[in-house]
N, C-alpha and C positions, 0 to 999 in steps of 0.2 A: 841792930841795924845801922849803929854806928862802924861796929868793929867788921860787919862785911862791905860797908863802904871803904872804909880805910884799906882793905887788905881785897878789895874785889878783884884786882887785876892778880894776885897770885892766887887765890881761890880757886878762879878761871884755868891759869895757868895748868893748875897740879890737877884739876878734873879733866882737863882735854890730856892729859899725860897720862892719866890713870883708863882712861878710855882708850888712846892708841893702845896702851899695853894688852886689855884685854883683846882688841883685836887683831892683834898680834899674836895671844895665846891662843883664841880661838881658833882661826887662820891655822893653826900649825898643829895642836892636837888630832890625836888619834883616838881616843877613847874620852868618856863624860868624866867630868869633875867629880872628886870624892861630894863634893856640895850638892851636885846635880843628880848622884845616884844614890843620894840618900833622900832628898827630896823626893824622887823617881819612887824611888820604894814606899814610901808615907805615902805617895797619892795615889798610884796603879792600884788599889783595890779600891779606894773611889770612887775612882773612873769605871772599874770593871763593874760595881754595883748599880752605879750611874746608868750605865748604858741596857745594863740588862732593864733596871726600871724603863727608862725612856721607852725599850723595845715592847714590854709585855704592856706599859700602857697605848701605846701608837697600835696594837693590836688590837686592844679593848675598844679603841678610837674607831677604828679601821670596820671591828663585826657590828658594831652600835651605828655605823655609817652604813652597811651593807643587810641590817636588821631588816628590815621592810623588801629588799628585794629577796631576801631567802625565804620569808612568809609568803611572799608572794609565789614563789616557785614552789613552795611545799604545797600552797591551796591547789596551783594547776597540776601536780604532780597526785594529788588525792582525788580530784577530777577525774584524770587520766584514768587513777587505778579503777576509781568507783564506774566509770564507763568502761574500762574492761572488764570488770565483773559481771555487768549485766549485759553484756553483748555474750562474754561465755554462756552465763546463763540462760540467755536466749536460744545459743546456740545449741546447748542440752536440750533443751524443750522442742527444738526442733528435730535432734535427731532423734529424740523420745517417740514425738510425733510419727516422724519418715518410721521408724520399728512397727509402731502400732497399726501405721498405714499400711504397711509390707505385710505384718503378720493376717490381716483382715484379707488383703488381697491375697493370700495364701489361703485361708480357710476358704475363702470365696471360690479360689479357684480346684479346691477341693470339693466343691460341692456344686460344681457350675454347671449339674445339670437342671440347680434351684437356681429362681431368680434369687435376689439377693440385697440389703442395702447396710451397709455401715451407722452405728448409733452410738453417741456419747452419754457417759453414766452422768445424771446431773442431781440425781438425790438419791438418799436412801433411807430403811428404816436404821432407828440409831443402834450402834454396836460395831465388833470387828469384822460382818462377814456381810456379804452383798447376797443376803436369800430372799429380801424384797427391795426391788431399787426403781426408780426413774429415768427412762433415758429421754434423748430429746428430737423424737421420732414418733408421728402419729399417722391419724389417716389420710392428712394430707400428700402420706411420701408410700401411701398401699400400703399402712399397717392397722392388722384388723387384732380383735380377742384370740387366744389359743395360734396365733403363728409364733415356731421355734427360736428360741434364741441361742446363737453359739458364740464360741469365742476362738482361738487361735489353734486350743488345744482339742474342744469337742465342745459336750453338751449343757448349755449354762441353765438352759428352762424354757419359760414360754411366759407368752402375753398372756395377763389376763385382765386387764382392761387399756383399750385404746381412745387418747382423745384428739383431739386437730393437731396438735402440733406438740405430743408426749405419748409414753404409755409406760404400763406399768410392769413388769416384770417380778412372777415367781420363779427363783431358783429350785434347782431340784434337790437343793439343802435343806429347803422349808419345809419343814414334818407335818403341812399339810396337803404335801398334794404328791403324787407317785407317779411312775412311772413304769411302764411294762418291758421289761428289760430280757436280757438275754444272754449266756455267756459265750463266747465267740469259739471254747473249745469243744464245750461238751451240746451246746446247745440247747442247755437246761433253761426255762424259764420262771420269770419269779417278778417280783417287784420291787422297784426302789422309792424309797423316801427318807428325806433327813431324817437325825438321828434327833429324838426330841434332849437328851441328854450328853449327846456329846454335839456341840456345833460344828460343823464344816465336815461332818463325816455323814457317808448315807448307809441304811440297811436295806440288802436284798433278802424280802420275804416269800415264804412259800416258796421256797426251794423244795422238788421229790428229794423225800429222805434216801433214794437210791441215787441219787445225780453225783459225779465224783468231779465236785467242783472242789480246787485247792485256792491254796496262796499266789497271789499272783498271776489269777485267769482274768484276761480283760472282760467286761462287761457293758455289753451295747445296748442302746434301743431294740428291742424285737418287732417282729413285721404284726404282732396282735394289738399294738396301740393305734389306737383313734385319734394320738393328733400329732405324735412324733413318727418321721418317716425312719425307716430301719439302717441298723448300720451307727447309729452315731454312737461316738465315744463318753461312758459316764462314767467309767473311771476302774480301778484295780481291787480284786479280792483282798483284803488283809488277815483278816480272822473268820471261821467257820464256826458256826453251833449246830444243835442240834435242839429243836423242840419238841420235849415229850408229848407234850399236852396235845399238838396239831400231828404229831410225827411228819415233821418237815422238817427239814433244815435252812439257815438264815444266815445271811454271810456280812461282815462289815467290810465296806466299799470305800475305797478314800475315792475319792473325785479326782479327774485329771486336770478342772478347771481349779486356777487358784482362786477360790472366790474372796480371797482377803485383798487383794490388789487389783479387781477389776478398775479399768477406766473405758472401755471400749467394747463393742459387742457386734457382732454382726446376724443382722435378721433377713430367715427365708420368709420371703413375702409371697410367700404359697399356703394356703391354707391346706391342713392334709388332714381335720378334721372329718369324724362319717358319722353319718346318721345309720343308726341300725333298726333294722325291722324285723320283727317278730309274727307270727300268723301263730294268735291264740283260738284254740277252742272251746266254748263255754259249751254247756251239756241244755238241750233244749233252747239253744239262742244260735243263730246264722254267724258262723265263722269272718269275723272280719279281721284285715289283717291294720297294725298300728305303728306310727314311730315311737321309738324310745330314743330321745335326746341326751345322752350323759349329763347331769349337771351336778354330778357331787367332785367334789375337791380334786379328787384323785380322777386323774385322764383315762381308767381302768376299771 
């Protein structure tokens, strides 16, 4: 401290002079000094690293700040996607329903000589096939036992039981029922029933042994049926066999109706059931007519 006090003026003068020199040198230079270049060379990598780290940390902080906004936006988008999916499914269902209604309208126009009503299938027996099922129409809709049931393609079956607001349907692929049928090409008569061993397929039995039935022939309901009106398409012949025991033929018939995917049907609300009368003469007794109503499971 004594040294500084003693030479204080000299030290200040030298420092001032040094500063003036630095100012002069700095003002006139066109390039950094060697010392500055060396220091910059050492410091620059650290500055770059520091800048990169600062930017990364800043971006993460920014993400964290907006995380709630992103989550809210994702939640909104998820709800929107779900809503669009529900709307799409609803439109597909409406399109499907419209298609079914159109098909029912077309079949009702095809048989416009008959009164009809559309019905939805609400239950069926276990299994993949609609051989016996329940519809949502009954007596309150004018439906009665033995009325005819159709699909957009052809014959489905008949009403076996009618409740107030439901009805039970037995289809032609059920082996407990049979339908009087006819070949449209040759007009040969037979009886179609469901095949017990091959579900979904029908057998046309008791065809005349001389009948010229061939594969591909269309089989329809015949005029001899006491339940079904004539001319309803049943299906097409797939195979033909001869029964040596009865000297008749029988054919494998593939139904035209898709009995695996039925959902709606059309019921003809007119009963075609017939009561057949016979005159029976007994020896030593007065001849008396009596009515016989078919009560067996077969319609003929």
